[in-house]
C-alpha positions in Angstrom: -57.6 33.7 43.8 -59.2 31.2 46.1 -60.7 32.8 49.3 -60.2 31.1 52.7 -63.6 30.5 54.3 -63.4 30.9 58.2 -66.4 29.4 60.1 -66.1 30.2 63.8 -69.3 31.6 64.6 -72.9 30.5 65.1 -74.5 33.7 64.0 -73.8 36.5 61.5 -70.4 38.2 61.5 -70.9 41.8 62.4 -67.4 43.1 62.3 -64.0 42.2 60.7 -61.0 44.2 61.5 -57.0 44.2 60.9 -54.8 45.4 63.8 -52.5 48.3 62.8 -49.7 46.2 61.9 -51.7 43.8 59.9 -50.2 40.7 61.6 -53.6 40.0 63.2 -57.3 40.3 62.1 -60.4 39.8 64.3 -64.1 38.6 63.5 -67.1 39.6 65.7 -70.5 38.2 65.8 -73.9 38.6 67.1 -73.2 35.3 68.9 -71.3 37.3 71.5 -67.7 36.0 70.6 -64.9 37.6 69.0 -62.0 35.5 67.2 -58.5 36.5 66.9 -56.3 35.0 63.9 -52.9 35.4 62.7 -52.8 36.8 59.2 -50.1 34.7 57.6 -50.6 31.7 58.0 -54.4 32.0 58.8 -54.5 30.4 62.2 -56.7 30.8 64.9 -55.3 32.6 68.1 -58.1 32.6 70.4 -61.6 33.7 71.3 -62.9 36.6 73.5 -66.4 35.9 75.1 -68.6 39.0 75.8 -72.4 38.9 76.8 -74.9 39.8 74.1 -74.5 40.5 70.4 -71.2 42.1 69.6 -72.0 45.3 67.7 -68.5 46.9 67.5 -64.9 46.4 68.5 -61.5 48.2 68.2 -57.9 47.6 68.6 -55.3 49.6 70.4 -52.5 50.7 68.4 -50.0 48.6 70.0 -52.5 45.6 69.6 -52.3 45.1 73.4 -56.0 45.7 74.2 -59.3 45.0 72.3 -62.5 46.7 73.4 -65.6 45.0 72.3 -69.1 46.7 72.5 -72.0 44.7 73.5 -75.5 45.4 72.4 -76.9 45.0 75.9 -74.1 44.5 78.5 -71.4 47.4 77.9 -68.0 47.5 76.9 -65.6 44.3 77.5 -62.0 45.1 77.6 -59.5 42.2 77.0 -55.8 42.0 76.6 -55.2 40.6 73.0 -52.2 38.2 73.8 -53.6 36.4 76.6 -57.2 36.8 76.4 -57.5 37.9 80.1 -60.5 40.1 80.7 -59.3 43.5 82.0 -62.5 45.1 82.8 -66.4 45.6 81.8 -67.4 49.2 81.5 -71.0 50.1 81.5 -72.7 51.8 78.7 -76.5 52.2 77.4 -77.5 50.5 74.3 -74.3 50.6 72.5 -73.8 51.1 68.7 -70.0 51.8 68.1 -66.7 52.0 70.1 -63.6 53.4 68.4 -60.0 53.9 69.7 -58.6 57.5 69.1 -55.2 57.5 67.5 -52.5 56.7 70.2 -55.2 54.9 72.0 -55.4 57.2 75.1 -59.2 57.4 74.7 -62.2 56.2 72.8 -65.6 57.3 71.9 -68.8 55.2 72.1 -72.0 56.0 70.5 -75.1 54.6 72.6 -78.8 55.3 72.9 -80.6 56.2 75.8 -84.2 56.5 76.0 -84.9 58.6 72.8 -81.6 60.3 72.6 -78.2 59.3 71.0 -75.0 60.0 73.3 -71.7 60.3 71.9 -69.1 60.0 75.0 -65.3 60.2 74.9 -63.7 57.9 77.6 -60.1 57.9 78.8 -58.2 54.6 78.5 -57.2 55.1 82.2 -60.6 53.7 83.0 -59.5 50.3 82.0 -57.5 49.9 85.3 -60.4 51.1 87.5 -62.6 48.7 89.1 -66.1 49.8 88.6 -68.3 49.1 91.6 -71.6 51.2 90.5 -72.8 49.6 87.3 -75.1 52.6 86.7 -73.7 54.5 83.7 -74.0 57.8 85.2 -72.0 57.0 88.5 -69.5 54.9 86.8 -67.5 57.6 85.4 -65.9 61.0 86.7 -65.4 64.3 84.9 -61.9 63.5 84.3 -62.7 60.0 82.7 -65.6 61.0 80.6 -66.4 63.9 78.2 -69.9 64.1 76.6 -69.6 65.3 73.1 -73.1 65.3 72.2 -76.5 64.4 73.7 -79.2 64.5 71.1 -82.5 63.3 69.6 -80.5 63.0 66.3 -80.3 59.3 65.7 -76.5 59.0 65.1 -75.4 55.5 63.4 -71.7 55.8 63.0 -68.6 57.8 63.7 -65.1 58.1 63.1 -62.1 60.2 64.6 -60.5 62.9 62.4 -57.0 64.0 61.9 -55.1 64.1 64.9 -58.2 63.3 67.1 -59.4 67.0 66.9 -62.7 66.1 65.3 -65.2 63.4 65.4 -67.4 62.8 62.3 -71.1 61.5 62.9 -73.5 60.0 60.6 -77.2 59.9 61.0 -80.0 57.7 60.3 -81.3 60.3 57.8 -78.1 60.5 55.9 -76.5 63.7 57.2 -73.1 64.1 58.4 -72.1 66.3 61.5 -68.5 67.2 62.2 -67.6 68.1 65.8 -64.6 69.7 67.3 -63.5 67.7 70.3 -62.0 70.4 72.2 -64.9 72.8 72.2 -67.8 70.1 71.8 -69.5 72.2 69.0 -70.7 71.3 65.7 -68.6 73.0 63.1 -70.0 71.5 59.9 -73.0 69.5 58.7 -73.5 68.1 55.1 -76.3 65.9 53.6 -74.7 63.5 51.2 -77.0 60.5 51.7 -80.9 60.2 52.0 -80.9 57.1 54.1 -79.0 55.8 57.2 -75.1 56.1 57.1 -73.6 52.7 57.8 -70.0 53.3 57.7 -67.4 56.2 57.9 -63.9 55.8 57.4 -60.6 57.8 56.6 -57.8 56.8 54.3 -54.6 56.1 56.3 -53.1 59.6 55.8 -56.4 61.2 56.5 -56.6 62.8 53.1 -59.9 61.0 52.0 -63.1 60.0 53.8 -65.5 57.5 52.6 -69.2 56.8 53.7 -71.4 53.8 52.9 -75.2 54.1 53.2 -78.4 52.1 52.9 -79.4 54.4 49.8 -76.9 52.3 47.8 -74.2 55.1 47.3 -70.7 55.2 48.4 -69.2 58.7 48.7 -65.6 59.7 48.7 -64.7 63.1 50.1 -62.0 65.7 50.4 -61.4 65.3 54.2 -60.4 69.0 54.7 -63.4 70.7 52.8 -65.8 67.7 53.1 -66.7 68.2 49.5 -67.6 65.0 47.5 -65.1 63.9 45.0 -66.7 60.7 43.9 -70.0 58.9 44.4 -70.4 55.4 43.5 -73.8 53.6 43.0 -73.7 50.2 44.0 -77.3 49.5 43.2 -77.8 47.7 46.6 -77.9 48.9 50.3 -74.4 49.3 51.6 -73.0 48.2 55.1 -69.4 48.8 54.9 -66.7 50.7 53.1 -62.9 51.3 53.4 -60.2 53.0 51.3 -57.0 50.9 50.2 -54.1 52.0 51.5 -52.4 51.7 48.2 -53.8 55.1 47.6 -51.1 56.7 49.6 -48.4 55.3 47.3 -50.4 56.2 44.2 -50.3 52.4 43.4 -54.1 52.0 43.6 -57.0 54.4 43.8 -59.5 51.8 45.0 -62.3 51.4 47.6 -63.8 48.2 48.9 -67.5 48.2 49.7 -69.8 45.5 50.8 -73.7 45.2 51.5 -76.6 43.5 50.0 -80.3 43.4 50.3 -81.8 42.1 53.5 -82.0 38.0 53.1 -85.6 38.2 53.9 -86.1 40.6 50.8 -84.4 38.4 48.4 -86.5 35.3 47.0 -85.2 32.1 46.2 -85.5 32.5 42.7 -83.5 35.7 42.6 -81.0 34.8 45.3 -78.3 35.8 43.1 -79.4 39.3 42.8 -79.2 40.1 46.5 -76.0 41.8 45.9 -74.0 39.7 48.5 -70.5 40.5 46.9 -67.6 42.9 47.7 -67.1 45.3 45.1 -63.9 47.0 44.5 -64.0 50.2 42.4 -61.7 53.2 41.2 -62.3 56.2 43.2 -60.6 58.5 40.3 -63.1 57.0 37.6 -66.1 55.6 39.6 -65.5 52.4 37.6 -66.0 49.0 39.1 -62.6 47.1 39.1 -63.8 43.9 40.1 -66.1 41.7 42.7 -65.6 39.0 45.2 -68.4 36.8 45.6 -69.2 33.7 47.8 -71.3 35.0 50.6 -74.9 33.8 50.9 -76.2 36.9 52.9 -75.7 40.7 53.2 -72.1 41.5 53.9 -71.9 43.5 57.1 -68.0 44.5 57.4 -65.0 44.6 55.1 -61.6 45.7 55.8 -58.3 45.9 54.0 -54.7 45.0 55.2 -52.5 47.9 55.8 -50.2 46.9 52.9 -53.4 46.6 50.7 -52.8 42.9 49.7 -55.6 41.2 51.7 -59.5 41.8 52.0 -61.6 40.4 54.7 -65.3 40.3 54.8 -67.9 39.2 57.3 -71.5 38.4 56.4 -75.0 37.5 57.6 -74.3 33.8 56.7 -72.0 33.7 59.8 -68.7 33.1 57.7 -65.5 35.4 57.2 -63.8 35.2 54.1 -60.1 36.0 53.7 -59.1 37.1 50.2 -55.4 37.4 49.5 -55.2 39.3 46.3 -52.8 37.7 43.6 -50.0 39.4 41.4 -52.5 40.4 38.6 -54.4 42.6 41.0 -50.9 44.7 41.5 -49.8 44.6 37.6 -53.3 45.6 36.4 -53.2 49.3 35.7 -57.1 49.6 36.7 
C-alpha cells in the first residue's frame, strides 16, 4: 500500500476530515487555509481562506456548508461547492466547532479570560449579517444557547446520540456529559490523567473513543460510559477514530495518531518519536498494523465512511491518503 502524499500547506496540518458521503475530504492548516479534495481520484477541488490558524472545521450533512474555526478571528462559513464566503461569525479564542446531526445547529468551544464557554449556535445565523462584531452582541437568545461557562478547561467535545447530549473532555483528563435540553451535567468520569485531545463516536453511536496526551486511548459503551477497552500507545495521542466497519462486524478497529512534540525528539532518536498511525483491535486490544511516513506528530486522523481509506495530517505540513488494499479486508485480525 503506497500512500498519496499531499503537500498544499505551508504550516502544520491541524485537521483532516471526510464529508458524510466520503466523496470529499478536507485538510486544514495553521497557515489559515482549508483545502478540499475529491476522494476518487484524489484531485484538489479548491481552497478556503480564513484569517489566523485553523483549529477546527465541520462539514454539514449535505456537504453544502463548511464552517472553519479560526484561532483569533471567529468562525468562517463557506459554501463547499463554489467557495463563496457566506459569513464570518464572531467568537472568543476558539478551540472547536462541530455541526450537530442534521446540521441545524453547531457547538463551539472557546475561551474568554479564564473561562471556557460552550455555546450552541443555530445555523440560521449563516444568513444573518453581523453588524456588531462583539461576541455578546452578535447573537440573540433565539440563535445562541450557552451550555456551560466554567473555569474548567474544556479541550474537546462531541455531540451524543440524537443531539441530546454533548460530551466534553478537559485538560485534566475528565469527561463531563451535559444534557442539551436542561443544560445540566448528568455524568462525570475520569478516564485519563492528562488532556483529552479527541472525542468521537462510532457511526451508530454505540461506542465512543477518546485520545489523550497521557498516551492512552479508551473505548466506551456510549450508554453506560463504562470503559470497554484501553490501549496504551506509549506516546502522546492527538486523534482517534472508530472504523465504520464495526457496524457490519467486519473489523473492530480503531485508528489513532500522535507522537512526541518535535522539540522533544533528538536527531539520534527521531525514529522513536511515534509519528505513525496505529490501527488496533478494540476487541482484543492488540495492534493490527501501523502506517508510517510522517516526520512530525500526527495531529488528526479520519477514516472513510466505508472504512477503506485513512487520511492523516501532521506537524510536518503534509496530509497522507492511505487506500487500504485487499489484504486488510481479507485478514481476520
